[in-house]
N, C-alpha and C positions, 0 to 999 in steps of 0.2 A: 068510179071507185066505190067499192062496197063500204058499208058503215064500219065493218071490222077493221079494214085497213085505214080508213079515215081516222079512227080512234087510236090506232097504234102508231101511225106515222109520226106525230109530234113526240111521242114518248121515245121512239127509237132515235130520233134526231137529238133529243135531250140527253139520251144515254151517251151518244157519240160526243156531243158537246162537253158533257161532264168529264169524259175521259181525256179530252184533247189537251187541256192546259192545266198546269199545276198552279198552286197559289201565288207563285212568282211570275206567272204569265208565260212560262216556257212550254213549248209544244212537246207533250209527252205521250201522245196518243199511241204510238207504236209500242212503247214500253208498257203502258197500262194494258193494252190489248194482249200482249204476251203474258202478263200476269194473269189476266182473266182466263186466257186459254189454258193456263196451268191449273185453273180451278174448275175445270169442266165436270169433274166428278160431283162436286157440290152443286154447281149451276144447273145441271141437268134435272134436278128436282124441281126447278122453277119453269121448265119448258112450257107447261100448259097454262099456269096461272099468270106468268109474266114473261111471255116469249120475247118481248123486246129487250129485256135485260140479258137474256141468254144469247139472242141472235147477234149481238154486237161482237161476239167472238169470231164471227165469220166476216167481219168487215174487211173488204178488199180481197175476199177469198173466192168470189164468184166471177165468172165471165159469162155474159148473157149473149148467146148466139142468135136467139130468136126473140127479139123484144116484143113482137106482137103476141107471142104466147104469154109473156109476163104481163102484158096489158090485160089479157083475158083473165089471168089468175087474179089480178087486182080487182076485178069486177065481182069475184065470188065471195060469198060469206064463208065463215070458218068451217061450216059443215058440208061445203060443196067442193072442197079442193080435190084435184086429181092426185093420184098416187105420185109420190116423189120420183119413182123410177120412170114414170111416163114423161117426166120433164128432162130426161137425159140429153135429148137433142137441143133443147132450149137453154139449158144451164150447165155450165162446166165448173168444176171445183179445182182450185189449185191443189197441189199434193198435200200441203199442210192442212188445208180445209177438209180434204177428203178423209184424212185421218180422224179429225174431230167428228165429221159427219158419221163415219162408221161407228163410233162410240155411241152417238145419239140415236142412230137408226136402230140400234139394238134395244132401245127402250120402247115401251108400248105406244107412246105418242110421238116417237121419233120421226116417222114418215110425215105426219101432219106438221110437226115443228120445222122440218127442213123446207117445206113449201113456204111456211110463214117467214123463215129466215131469209130465203132467197128473195121473196117478194119485198120484204122490208129493205134489204140491201139494194134491190133494183130501184125502189122508190127513192132511196137516199141519193142515188146517182142519176136518176131520171132527169133529163134536161127539162127545165122550165125557166121562165123568165126570172123568177125570184131565187132560183137555185144556182143559176149560172155563176154568179159572183162567188157564192160559197164553194162551189165545185172547183173553181179556178184557185181559190185560196187553199182548199184542201189538197189539190194536186201539187201546188207549190210547197206546201208543208211536207208532203211525202217526199218530194224530190230533195228537199233540204235535209231530210233524215236519211236519204239514200234508199227509200223504200221503192222497189221497182214496179209495184202494182200500178201506181198512178201513171207511170210513164207508158206502160203497156196499154192501159185503158185509153189514154189520150191518143196514142198512136193508132189504135184501132178505130177510134172515132174519126180521126183525120182521114183514114183510108175510106171510111164510109162516106164522108162528105164529098170527097174528090171523085169517087167512083159511083156515079148514079146507077150503073148497071148492077154493081155488087149490091147496092141497097135494094134494087128491085128483086134480085135473087133472094135476098134475106126475107123480104116481104112475102114472096111466093112460097118459100120454105115454111114460113110461119103460118101462112094460110093453109098449106097442105097439112101441117101438123094439127092445127085446130080442127080441120075437117075430119081427119082420121080419128080424133078423140071426141067426135060427136057434136062439135060446135058448128054453127052455121057459117058458111063462107061469106066474107064481106067483099062484094065485087062492085 
């Protein structure tokens, strides 16, 4: 992982954590994210200086089709990112997230910011030993609120684990995409 993403990762996690619970301990993440999304006109001013503070508006708005592509993006420094449009096969946006993205992509740093936002959200949900407990708790919290994103994401992960062939196809597609965009193929 590049120094850029190593530095932003804990800040993004802290932003999500700060939004998750109110002073009485109630889970209010969904409500607070909706409020933040309504402030996008103001927040877009901070895209370049504090991308992690703006990126949280996309929380649960991405679906990662080619994880290996995102892993490659995480290895890049902030001046090495591919164009956002080149990630179209790797990253899908939910309809509400696409509306927000369209507003931000109209800004001079919008393309750069969307790559950062996708990578931070990917990092947040990326499986690792210390994140598994948090991700399970997060999914449980979303289900309790009736937020469908966590259910879809969990179902997709289950399909992945049960179907080794599908996983292989995903890896092959990721490798093809990386090779098309000038990266060395890992064989």
